[in-house]
Each structure stands twice: as C-alpha cells, then as structure tokens.
C-alpha positions in Angstrom: 114.8 102.5 107.9 112.6 102.1 111.1 109.4 103.8 111.3 108.5 105.1 114.9 104.9 104.7 115.6 104.9 107.7 117.7 106.1 110.1 115.1 103.9 109.8 112.3 105.9 112.4 110.3 109.4 112.9 110.8 111.9 115.7 109.3 115.2 114.9 108.5 117.9 115.8 105.8 119.6 113.5 103.2 123.2 113.5 102.7 122.9 116.5 100.3 121.0 118.5 102.8 117.6 118.5 101.2 114.6 118.3 103.4 113.1 114.7 103.7 109.9 114.0 105.5 109.2 110.5 106.4 105.4 109.9 106.4 103.7 107.0 108.0 100.9 105.6 106.3 98.1 103.1 107.3 96.1 101.8 104.3 94.2 98.4 104.0 96.0 95.8 102.1 95.4 95.8 98.2 95.1 99.6 98.0 96.4 100.7 94.6 99.9 102.3 95.4 98.9 105.7 93.8 96.2 106.0 96.6 98.9 105.0 99.2 101.0 107.9 97.7 98.4 110.4 98.0 97.5 109.5 101.4 101.1 110.4 102.7 101.2 113.5 100.4 97.8 114.6 102.0 98.9 113.7 105.5 102.5 115.7 104.8 100.0 118.6 103.7 98.2 118.7 106.8 101.4 118.9 108.9 103.4 121.7 106.9 101.2 124.9 106.7 103.5 126.4 104.0 103.5 126.0 100.1 105.6 123.3 98.9 106.5 121.3 95.7 107.3 117.2 96.2 110.1 116.7 94.3 110.4 112.9 94.8 108.6 110.2 96.9 109.7 107.0 97.5 107.8 103.8 99.5 109.2 102.5 102.6 108.6 98.8 103.1 108.3 96.4 106.5 110.2 93.0 106.4 106.7 91.5 104.9 106.8 94.0 101.6 103.9 96.3 102.7 104.4 99.8 102.3 104.5 101.5 106.0 105.4 104.9 105.0 106.7 107.1 102.2 109.9 109.2 102.3 109.0 112.5 100.7 111.7 115.3 99.5 109.9 118.6 99.1 111.1 122.1 97.6 109.8 125.2 99.5 110.8 127.4 97.0 113.3 129.3 99.0 116.5 129.9 97.5 120.0 129.9 99.4 121.9 132.9 99.0 
C-alpha cells in the first residue's frame, strides 16, 4: 500500500464496503506500538467530527519495516435499512 504524503488521512472502502481510513503517522523510532496506534486514532478523531467506534486497526509498514500509517476500520453506528 502506498501512502500519499499530501493526504495524511484517506477514506476508502474494503471489498465488503466497510469504511476504512488510512492515517499517516510520524513518530520517533522505537516508539511503543500502542503509542503509535493511539496517535493514529487521535489524528482520525481530529478529522472525523462524529461519534464512531474503531472496529479494527492494522499497521502499514514501509519497505524498511517502519510503521508509516494505520488502516483503521470504523463503525459510525448507522445501520442500513
């Protein structure tokens, strides 16, 4: 997955139609994984101004193995008819 530096938070859908946000992170080396994930979640909450629940978050690595983003699935609580 490529992460566009000009688009720090990108909204898309997975193959099942679920909302997925790719959120870039830039944290110092050796930062604990939990801290990096929380930074991505906090950045997403700054962008989305509605209530939501994070249902899944997975790291996105660059070619050197450094986490550069998180793919975050959310549920806004809106149920389809």
